[in-house]
VMD Tcl script that builds the backbone (N, CA, C; Angstrom):
set m [mol new atoms 426]
animate dup $m
set s [atomselect $m all]
$s set {name element resname resid chain x y z} {
  {N N MET 1 A 112.752 116.987 101.529}
  {CA C MET 1 A 111.986 116.279 100.540}
  {C C MET 1 A 110.732 117.062 100.173}
  {N N VAL 2 A 110.051 117.627 101.159}
  {CA C VAL 2 A 108.831 118.387 100.895}
  {C C VAL 2 A 109.141 119.608 100.035}
  {N N LYS 3 A 110.226 120.297 100.341}
  {CA C LYS 3 A 110.575 121.484 99.560}
  {C C LYS 3 A 110.831 121.132 98.101}
  {N N GLY 4 A 111.502 120.013 97.853}
  {CA C GLY 4 A 111.757 119.577 96.478}
  {C C GLY 4 A 110.471 119.267 95.748}
  {N N LEU 5 A 109.546 118.608 96.431}
  {CA C LEU 5 A 108.257 118.302 95.831}
  {C C LEU 5 A 107.499 119.574 95.509}
  {N N LEU 6 A 107.445 120.503 96.447}
  {CA C LEU 6 A 106.730 121.757 96.204}
  {C C LEU 6 A 107.361 122.541 95.055}
  {N N LYS 7 A 108.678 122.538 94.961}
  {CA C LYS 7 A 109.356 123.236 93.871}
  {C C LYS 7 A 108.968 122.612 92.532}
  {N N ARG 8 A 108.945 121.279 92.478}
  {CA C ARG 8 A 108.567 120.596 91.246}
  {C C ARG 8 A 107.113 120.887 90.886}
  {N N LEU 9 A 106.256 120.992 91.893}
  {CA C LEU 9 A 104.845 121.272 91.648}
  {C C LEU 9 A 104.608 122.690 91.166}
  {N N ALA 10 A 105.540 123.583 91.421}
  {CA C ALA 10 A 105.386 124.976 91.014}
  {C C ALA 10 A 105.495 125.132 89.501}
  {N N THR 11 A 106.037 124.136 88.819}
  {CA C THR 11 A 106.132 124.209 87.367}
  {C C THR 11 A 104.742 123.972 86.782}
  {N N SER 12 A 104.535 124.451 85.572}
  {CA C SER 12 A 103.225 124.251 84.948}
  {C C SER 12 A 103.194 122.903 84.242}
  {N N GLY 13 A 102.010 122.371 84.074}
  {CA C GLY 13 A 101.837 121.119 83.376}
  {C C GLY 13 A 101.941 119.917 84.284}
  {N N PRO 14 A 101.655 118.737 83.717}
  {CA C PRO 14 A 101.730 117.510 84.502}
  {C C PRO 14 A 103.152 117.241 84.973}
  {N N VAL 15 A 103.252 116.640 86.132}
  {CA C VAL 15 A 104.549 116.377 86.734}
  {C C VAL 15 A 104.634 114.895 87.075}
  {N N ALA 16 A 105.662 114.225 86.549}
  {CA C ALA 16 A 105.919 112.843 86.962}
  {C C ALA 16 A 106.681 112.901 88.272}
  {N N ILE 17 A 106.218 112.156 89.242}
  {CA C ILE 17 A 106.869 112.233 90.552}
  {C C ILE 17 A 107.419 110.875 90.959}
  {N N PRO 18 A 108.545 110.903 91.632}
  {CA C PRO 18 A 109.099 109.656 92.168}
  {C C PRO 18 A 108.218 109.105 93.290}
  {N N ALA 19 A 108.346 107.806 93.534}
  {CA C ALA 19 A 107.548 107.146 94.574}
  {C C ALA 19 A 107.745 107.795 95.935}
  {N N ASP 20 A 108.971 108.231 96.249}
  {CA C ASP 20 A 109.225 108.879 97.543}
  {C C ASP 20 A 108.370 110.128 97.718}
  {N N GLU 21 A 108.183 110.869 96.637}
  {CA C GLU 21 A 107.392 112.090 96.736}
  {C C GLU 21 A 105.910 111.784 96.837}
  {N N ALA 22 A 105.449 110.709 96.207}
  {CA C ALA 22 A 104.053 110.297 96.372}
  {C C ALA 22 A 103.801 109.904 97.827}
  {N N ARG 23 A 104.786 109.259 98.442}
  {CA C ARG 23 A 104.648 108.882 99.851}
  {C C ARG 23 A 104.519 110.111 100.732}
  {N N ILE 24 A 105.367 111.094 100.499}
  {CA C ILE 24 A 105.316 112.298 101.336}
  {C C ILE 24 A 104.008 113.049 101.090}
  {N N ALA 25 A 103.506 113.028 99.851}
  {CA C ALA 25 A 102.236 113.703 99.554}
  {C C ALA 25 A 101.090 113.052 100.320}
  {N N LEU 26 A 101.037 111.719 100.313}
  {CA C LEU 26 A 99.976 111.040 101.056}
  {C C LEU 26 A 100.133 111.280 102.550}
  {N N ALA 27 A 101.342 111.140 103.060}
  {CA C ALA 27 A 101.568 111.361 104.491}
  {C C ALA 27 A 101.150 112.774 104.885}
  {N N ALA 28 A 101.472 113.750 104.048}
  {CA C ALA 28 A 101.106 115.136 104.339}
  {C C ALA 28 A 99.598 115.314 104.398}
  {N N LEU 29 A 98.880 114.683 103.478}
  {CA C LEU 29 A 97.416 114.789 103.506}
  {C C LEU 29 A 96.836 114.091 104.726}
  {N N LEU 30 A 97.394 112.958 105.100}
  {CA C LEU 30 A 96.902 112.271 106.298}
  {C C LEU 30 A 97.106 113.127 107.547}
  {N N VAL 31 A 98.257 113.757 107.646}
  {CA C VAL 31 A 98.514 114.652 108.786}
  {C C VAL 31 A 97.551 115.824 108.745}
  {N N ARG 32 A 97.346 116.376 107.574}
  {CA C ARG 32 A 96.441 117.526 107.426}
  {C C ARG 32 A 95.018 117.166 107.856}
  {N N VAL 33 A 94.552 115.997 107.425}
  {CA C VAL 33 A 93.213 115.543 107.803}
  {C C VAL 33 A 93.140 115.333 109.311}
  {N N ALA 34 A 94.171 114.737 109.885}
  {CA C ALA 34 A 94.177 114.485 111.330}
  {C C ALA 34 A 94.128 115.783 112.123}
  {N N ARG 35 A 94.741 116.825 111.614}
  {CA C ARG 35 A 94.775 118.108 112.315}
  {C C ARG 35 A 93.526 118.962 112.076}
  {N N ALA 36 A 92.653 118.538 111.178}
  {CA C ALA 36 A 91.508 119.365 110.765}
  {C C ALA 36 A 90.588 119.726 111.919}
  {N N ASP 37 A 90.505 118.891 112.942}
  {CA C ASP 37 A 89.611 119.182 114.059}
  {C C ASP 37 A 90.316 119.920 115.191}
  {N N GLY 38 A 91.578 120.297 114.953}
  {CA C GLY 38 A 92.327 121.032 115.969}
  {C C GLY 38 A 92.962 120.135 117.016}
  {N N VAL 39 A 92.763 118.835 116.903}
  {CA C VAL 39 A 93.347 117.881 117.838}
  {C C VAL 39 A 94.155 116.879 117.012}
  {N N TYR 40 A 95.422 116.747 117.361}
  {CA C TYR 40 A 96.305 115.811 116.669}
  {C C TYR 40 A 96.972 114.995 117.763}
  {N N ASP 41 A 96.402 113.829 118.033}
  {CA C ASP 41 A 96.865 113.073 119.199}
  {C C ASP 41 A 97.569 111.774 118.808}
  {N N ALA 42 A 98.002 111.051 119.813}
  {CA C ALA 42 A 98.773 109.822 119.613}
  {C C ALA 42 A 97.979 108.759 118.860}
  {N N VAL 43 A 96.661 108.713 119.074}
  {CA C VAL 43 A 95.828 107.730 118.383}
  {C C VAL 43 A 95.855 108.002 116.886}
  {N N GLU 44 A 95.718 109.266 116.505}
  {CA C GLU 44 A 95.743 109.621 115.088}
  {C C GLU 44 A 97.134 109.400 114.495}
  {N N MET 45 A 98.162 109.731 115.238}
  {CA C MET 45 A 99.528 109.499 114.748}
  {C C MET 45 A 99.773 108.014 114.512}
  {N N ALA 46 A 99.314 107.183 115.448}
  {CA C ALA 46 A 99.491 105.736 115.307}
  {C C ALA 46 A 98.724 105.215 114.092}
  {N N ARG 47 A 97.528 105.751 113.866}
  {CA C ARG 47 A 96.741 105.317 112.706}
  {C C ARG 47 A 97.448 105.719 111.422}
  {N N ILE 48 A 97.980 106.929 111.361}
  {CA C ILE 48 A 98.733 107.369 110.181}
  {C C ILE 48 A 99.920 106.441 109.948}
  {N N ASP 49 A 100.640 106.128 111.002}
  {CA C ASP 49 A 101.793 105.233 110.873}
  {C C ASP 49 A 101.367 103.872 110.319}
  {N N ARG 50 A 100.245 103.327 110.824}
  {CA C ARG 50 A 99.764 102.029 110.334}
  {C C ARG 50 A 99.375 102.107 108.860}
  {N N VAL 51 A 98.730 103.197 108.461}
  {CA C VAL 51 A 98.371 103.371 107.052}
  {C C VAL 51 A 99.632 103.394 106.191}
  {N N LEU 52 A 100.620 104.173 106.602}
  {CA C LEU 52 A 101.867 104.278 105.838}
  {C C LEU 52 A 102.598 102.942 105.789}
  {N N MET 53 A 102.627 102.234 106.902}
  {CA C MET 53 A 103.294 100.931 106.945}
  {C C MET 53 A 102.595 99.950 106.003}
  {N N GLY 54 A 101.261 99.933 106.039}
  {CA C GLY 54 A 100.508 99.013 105.188}
  {C C GLY 54 A 100.588 99.351 103.717}
  {N N ARG 55 A 100.496 100.625 103.405}
  {CA C ARG 55 A 100.473 101.042 102.005}
  {C C ARG 55 A 101.850 100.963 101.362}
  {N N PHE 56 A 102.889 101.258 102.112}
  {CA C PHE 56 A 104.220 101.364 101.523}
  {C C PHE 56 A 105.190 100.295 102.027}
  {N N GLY 57 A 104.734 99.368 102.867}
  {CA C GLY 57 A 105.587 98.296 103.336}
  {C C GLY 57 A 106.774 98.767 104.164}
  {N N MET 58 A 106.577 99.834 104.931}
  {CA C MET 58 A 107.673 100.345 105.754}
  {C C MET 58 A 107.548 99.834 107.176}
  {N N ASP 59 A 108.650 99.909 107.901}
  {CA C ASP 59 A 108.601 99.538 109.309}
  {C C ASP 59 A 108.088 100.730 110.126}
  {N N ALA 60 A 107.850 100.499 111.393}
  {CA C ALA 60 A 107.261 101.525 112.262}
  {C C ALA 60 A 108.133 102.771 112.350}
  {N N ARG 61 A 109.436 102.586 112.423}
  {CA C ARG 61 A 110.341 103.739 112.533}
  {C C ARG 61 A 110.294 104.598 111.265}
  {N N ALA 62 A 110.338 103.963 110.098}
  {CA C ALA 62 A 110.299 104.712 108.834}
  {C C ALA 62 A 108.969 105.451 108.676}
  {N N ALA 63 A 107.878 104.798 109.077}
  {CA C ALA 63 A 106.564 105.438 108.985}
  {C C ALA 63 A 106.494 106.652 109.914}
  {N N ALA 64 A 107.014 106.526 111.119}
  {CA C ALA 64 A 106.993 107.645 112.068}
  {C C ALA 64 A 107.845 108.809 111.565}
  {N N ILE 65 A 108.981 108.492 110.960}
  {CA C ILE 65 A 109.836 109.555 110.403}
  {C C ILE 65 A 109.122 110.250 109.259}
  {N N LEU 66 A 108.510 109.473 108.360}
  {CA C LEU 66 A 107.786 110.065 107.231}
  {C C LEU 66 A 106.650 110.949 107.735}
  {N N ARG 67 A 105.897 110.445 108.712}
  {CA C ARG 67 A 104.793 111.244 109.268}
  {C C ARG 67 A 105.309 112.541 109.863}
  {N N ALA 68 A 106.407 112.469 110.581}
  {CA C ALA 68 A 106.966 113.667 111.221}
  {C C ALA 68 A 107.430 114.697 110.200}
  {N N GLU 69 A 107.881 114.235 109.046}
  {CA C GLU 69 A 108.341 115.150 107.990}
  {C C GLU 69 A 107.185 115.725 107.173}
  {N N ALA 70 A 106.013 115.166 107.341}
  {CA C ALA 70 A 104.901 115.443 106.436}
  {C C ALA 70 A 104.026 116.612 106.878}
  {N N GLU 71 A 104.569 117.763 106.941}
  {CA C GLU 71 A 103.762 118.950 107.211}
  {C C GLU 71 A 103.253 119.475 105.876}
  {N N ALA 72 A 101.943 119.498 105.706}
  {CA C ALA 72 A 101.326 119.803 104.415}
  {C C ALA 72 A 101.005 121.282 104.287}
  {N N PRO 73 A 101.854 122.063 103.633}
  {CA C PRO 73 A 101.564 123.479 103.494}
  {C C PRO 73 A 100.515 123.787 102.441}
  {N N ASP 74 A 100.248 122.863 101.535}
  {CA C ASP 74 A 99.358 123.167 100.430}
  {C C ASP 74 A 98.586 121.927 100.002}
  {N N THR 75 A 97.373 121.789 100.493}
  {CA C THR 75 A 96.551 120.626 100.208}
  {C C THR 75 A 96.312 120.450 98.718}
  {N N VAL 76 A 96.056 121.532 98.010}
  {CA C VAL 76 A 95.741 121.444 96.585}
  {C C VAL 76 A 96.919 120.843 95.818}
  {N N ARG 77 A 98.117 121.284 96.111}
  {CA C ARG 77 A 99.272 120.748 95.388}
  {C C ARG 77 A 99.494 119.274 95.696}
  {N N PHE 78 A 99.346 118.880 96.965}
  {CA C PHE 78 A 99.559 117.484 97.310}
  {C C PHE 78 A 98.484 116.597 96.694}
  {N N THR 79 A 97.253 117.057 96.651}
  {CA C THR 79 A 96.213 116.239 96.026}
  {C C THR 79 A 96.459 116.133 94.529}
  {N N ARG 80 A 96.961 117.182 93.911}
  {CA C ARG 80 A 97.263 117.136 92.480}
  {C C ARG 80 A 98.331 116.091 92.196}
  {N N VAL 81 A 99.345 116.040 93.031}
  {CA C VAL 81 A 100.400 115.035 92.869}
  {C C VAL 81 A 99.792 113.644 92.900}
  {N N LEU 82 A 98.968 113.396 93.893}
  {CA C LEU 82 A 98.377 112.075 94.035}
  {C C LEU 82 A 97.394 111.768 92.910}
  {N N LYS 83 A 96.605 112.733 92.501}
  {CA C LYS 83 A 95.645 112.509 91.417}
  {C C LYS 83 A 96.374 112.157 90.127}
  {N N ASP 84 A 97.482 112.840 89.865}
  {CA C ASP 84 A 98.249 112.580 88.649}
  {C C ASP 84 A 99.000 111.258 88.698}
  {N N ALA 85 A 99.373 110.809 89.884}
  {CA C ALA 85 A 100.250 109.643 90.012}
  {C C ALA 85 A 99.521 108.343 90.349}
  {N N VAL 86 A 98.275 108.429 90.812}
  {CA C VAL 86 A 97.602 107.252 91.358}
  {C C VAL 86 A 96.311 106.976 90.585}
  {N N PRO 87 A 96.097 105.719 90.152}
  {CA C PRO 87 A 94.846 105.367 89.471}
  {C C PRO 87 A 93.636 105.587 90.390}
  {N N LEU 88 A 92.469 105.773 89.781}
  {CA C LEU 88 A 91.253 106.090 90.540}
  {C C LEU 88 A 90.956 105.074 91.638}
  {N N ASP 89 A 91.018 103.790 91.337}
  {CA C ASP 89 A 90.711 102.793 92.375}
  {C C ASP 89 A 91.628 102.952 93.577}
  {N N ASP 90 A 92.887 103.252 93.327}
  {CA C ASP 90 A 93.823 103.451 94.429}
  {C C ASP 90 A 93.556 104.769 95.152}
  {N N ARG 91 A 93.060 105.777 94.430}
  {CA C ARG 91 A 92.715 107.041 95.099}
  {C C ARG 91 A 91.544 106.847 96.049}
  {N N ILE 92 A 90.631 105.968 95.702}
  {CA C ILE 92 A 89.541 105.646 96.629}
  {C C ILE 92 A 90.133 104.998 97.876}
  {N N GLY 93 A 91.158 104.181 97.702}
  {CA C GLY 93 A 91.868 103.606 98.838}
  {C C GLY 93 A 92.534 104.677 99.686}
  {N N LEU 94 A 93.030 105.736 99.045}
  {CA C LEU 94 A 93.615 106.855 99.793}
  {C C LEU 94 A 92.546 107.554 100.621}
  {N N ILE 95 A 91.368 107.729 100.032}
  {CA C ILE 95 A 90.251 108.341 100.764}
  {C C ILE 95 A 89.883 107.462 101.960}
  {N N GLU 96 A 89.876 106.140 101.758}
  {CA C GLU 96 A 89.608 105.239 102.888}
  {C C GLU 96 A 90.638 105.444 103.990}
  {N N ALA 97 A 91.904 105.583 103.615}
  {CA C ALA 97 A 92.956 105.799 104.608}
  {C C ALA 97 A 92.726 107.106 105.363}
  {N N MET 98 A 92.311 108.133 104.641}
  {CA C MET 98 A 92.048 109.415 105.304}
  {C C MET 98 A 90.860 109.303 106.248}
  {N N TRP 99 A 89.804 108.594 105.818}
  {CA C TRP 99 A 88.660 108.396 106.711}
  {C C TRP 99 A 89.072 107.591 107.943}
  {N N ALA 100 A 89.963 106.620 107.759}
  {CA C ALA 100 A 90.436 105.844 108.911}
  {C C ALA 100 A 91.110 106.754 109.924}
  {N N VAL 101 A 91.851 107.742 109.446}
  {CA C VAL 101 A 92.503 108.704 110.343}
  {C C VAL 101 A 91.456 109.588 111.019}
  {N N VAL 102 A 90.500 110.076 110.232}
  {CA C VAL 102 A 89.440 110.924 110.800}
  {C C VAL 102 A 88.704 110.178 111.906}
  {N N LEU 103 A 88.409 108.916 111.681}
  {CA C LEU 103 A 87.612 108.130 112.628}
  {C C LEU 103 A 88.438 107.532 113.760}
  {N N ALA 104 A 89.750 107.718 113.724}
  {CA C ALA 104 A 90.642 107.082 114.703}
  {C C ALA 104 A 90.312 107.448 116.139}
  {N N ASP 105 A 89.895 108.695 116.382}
  {CA C ASP 105 A 89.636 109.118 117.757}
  {C C ASP 105 A 88.187 108.899 118.184}
  {N N GLY 106 A 87.396 108.258 117.314}
  {CA C GLY 106 A 86.024 107.922 117.674}
  {C C GLY 106 A 85.015 109.030 117.461}
  {N N THR 107 A 85.461 110.185 116.977}
  {CA C THR 107 A 84.533 111.288 116.730}
  {C C THR 107 A 84.811 111.896 115.365}
  {N N ARG 108 A 83.777 112.519 114.804}
  {CA C ARG 108 A 83.922 113.290 113.575}
  {C C ARG 108 A 83.636 114.733 113.914}
  {N N ASP 109 A 84.484 115.585 113.437}
  {CA C ASP 109 A 84.397 117.013 113.689}
  {C C ASP 109 A 84.018 117.716 112.386}
  {N N VAL 110 A 83.386 118.865 112.496}
  {CA C VAL 110 A 82.996 119.624 111.311}
  {C C VAL 110 A 84.220 119.998 110.467}
  {N N GLY 111 A 85.340 120.273 111.112}
  {CA C GLY 111 A 86.565 120.598 110.378}
  {C C GLY 111 A 87.081 119.409 109.589}
  {N N GLU 112 A 86.988 118.225 110.181}
  {CA C GLU 112 A 87.410 117.013 109.473}
  {C C GLU 112 A 86.488 116.744 108.286}
  {N N ASP 113 A 85.187 116.875 108.511}
  {CA C ASP 113 A 84.243 116.670 107.408}
  {C C ASP 113 A 84.492 117.671 106.286}
  {N N ARG 114 A 84.731 118.908 106.653}
  {CA C ARG 114 A 85.009 119.950 105.663}
  {C C ARG 114 A 86.266 119.605 104.860}
  {N N MET 115 A 87.303 119.157 105.554}
  {CA C MET 115 A 88.546 118.784 104.879}
  {C C MET 115 A 88.305 117.634 103.909}
  {N N MET 116 A 87.561 116.632 104.328}
  {CA C MET 116 A 87.293 115.490 103.458}
  {C C MET 116 A 86.437 115.888 102.259}
  {N N ARG 117 A 85.487 116.801 102.468}
  {CA C ARG 117 A 84.679 117.274 101.342}
  {C C ARG 117 A 85.525 118.058 100.351}
  {N N MET 118 A 86.591 118.683 100.819}
  {CA C MET 118 A 87.485 119.414 99.924}
  {C C MET 118 A 88.447 118.452 99.217}
  {N N VAL 119 A 89.017 117.512 99.962}
  {CA C VAL 119 A 90.065 116.649 99.425}
  {C C VAL 119 A 89.522 115.646 98.403}
  {N N ALA 120 A 88.380 115.036 98.678}
  {CA C ALA 120 A 87.863 113.985 97.791}
  {C C ALA 120 A 87.748 114.459 96.341}
  {N N PRO 121 A 87.062 115.563 96.061}
  {CA C PRO 121 A 86.972 115.985 94.662}
  {C C PRO 121 A 88.322 116.398 94.064}
  {N N LEU 122 A 89.211 116.929 94.901}
  {CA C LEU 122 A 90.539 117.271 94.402}
  {C C LEU 122 A 91.287 116.023 93.948}
  {N N LEU 123 A 90.965 114.883 94.556}
  {CA C LEU 123 A 91.558 113.612 94.145}
  {C C LEU 123 A 90.745 112.938 93.036}
  {N N GLY 124 A 89.661 113.582 92.599}
  {CA C GLY 124 A 88.824 113.006 91.552}
  {C C GLY 124 A 87.907 111.918 92.064}
  {N N VAL 125 A 87.596 111.968 93.359}
  {CA C VAL 125 A 86.712 110.993 93.993}
  {C C VAL 125 A 85.401 111.703 94.316}
  {N N SER 126 A 84.286 111.102 93.915}
  {CA C SER 126 A 82.985 111.738 94.126}
  {C C SER 126 A 82.592 111.723 95.597}
  {N N ASP 127 A 81.635 112.579 95.945}
  {CA C ASP 127 A 81.105 112.592 97.317}
  {C C ASP 127 A 80.523 111.231 97.685}
  {N N LEU 128 A 79.827 110.608 96.731}
  {CA C LEU 128 A 79.243 109.286 96.985}
  {C C LEU 128 A 80.343 108.270 97.289}
  {N N GLU 129 A 81.393 108.233 96.464}
  {CA C GLU 129 A 82.495 107.294 96.697}
  {C C GLU 129 A 83.174 107.568 98.035}
  {N N SER 130 A 83.335 108.838 98.379}
  {CA C SER 130 A 83.937 109.189 99.661}
  {C C SER 130 A 83.048 108.730 100.813}
  {N N GLY 131 A 81.746 108.935 100.678}
  {CA C GLY 131 A 80.809 108.503 101.717}
  {C C GLY 131 A 80.823 106.990 101.904}
  {N N LEU 132 A 80.892 106.262 100.802}
  {CA C LEU 132 A 80.964 104.805 100.890}
  {C C LEU 132 A 82.284 104.363 101.527}
  {N N ALA 133 A 83.368 105.068 101.201}
  {CA C ALA 133 A 84.667 104.777 101.807}
  {C C ALA 133 A 84.603 105.002 103.316}
  {N N ARG 134 A 83.952 106.096 103.732}
  {CA C ARG 134 A 83.791 106.371 105.165}
  {C C ARG 134 A 83.015 105.260 105.846}
  {N N GLN 135 A 81.940 104.820 105.209}
  {CA C GLN 135 A 81.137 103.741 105.794}
  {C C GLN 135 A 81.938 102.452 105.929}
  {N N ARG 136 A 82.746 102.136 104.920}
  {CA C ARG 136 A 83.586 100.932 105.005}
  {C C ARG 136 A 84.562 101.028 106.178}
  {N N MET 137 A 85.174 102.185 106.352}
  {CA C MET 137 A 86.129 102.348 107.440}
  {C C MET 137 A 85.436 102.347 108.792}
  {N N ASP 138 A 84.238 102.916 108.826}
  {CA C ASP 138 A 83.481 102.939 110.073}
  {C C ASP 138 A 83.096 101.515 110.485}
  {N N ARG 139 A 82.697 100.699 109.501}
  {CA C ARG 139 A 82.325 99.303 109.782}
  {C C ARG 139 A 83.538 98.494 110.251}
  {N N LYS 140 A 84.705 98.787 109.671}
  {CA C LYS 140 A 85.920 98.068 110.067}
  {C C LYS 140 A 86.335 98.407 111.485}
  {N N GLY 141 A 85.958 99.620 111.924}
  {CA C GLY 141 A 86.302 100.037 113.275}
  {C C GLY 141 A 87.792 100.099 113.513}
  {N N LEU 142 A 88.530 100.491 112.482}
  {CA C LEU 142 A 89.995 100.538 112.622}
  {C C LEU 142 A 90.357 101.517 113.648}
}
mol reanalyze $m
mol bondsrecalc $m
mol representation Tube
mol addrep $m
């Protein structure tokens, strides 16, 4: 599935993507964010699974399979897919999901912060909106 998405993204111009590919794009970014600090543990995997289950209405097994398939070779391409396919308000929700993953292990790392500073504008989300999303997730203590 990832290879098909990347092949479609290699074409020039806007790309309409099926819902399955939007799911893999989000899952790939969540995995990428979780790995940004060099530690990818069970707590972060469980948080990714919960995000996928909540956002896409999947069961735990389907979410775990999607997460396992979601190795993100190219952050820019995956963010472009999501930016083109998802309205701004929902993209802010995606940023919240990514912050929930970053905060899952109780610490913030410079690599995670760097990744979020890169991803937010690629999704068309301002630094201020990303910061507010982080604060909301931090208050929720997910």
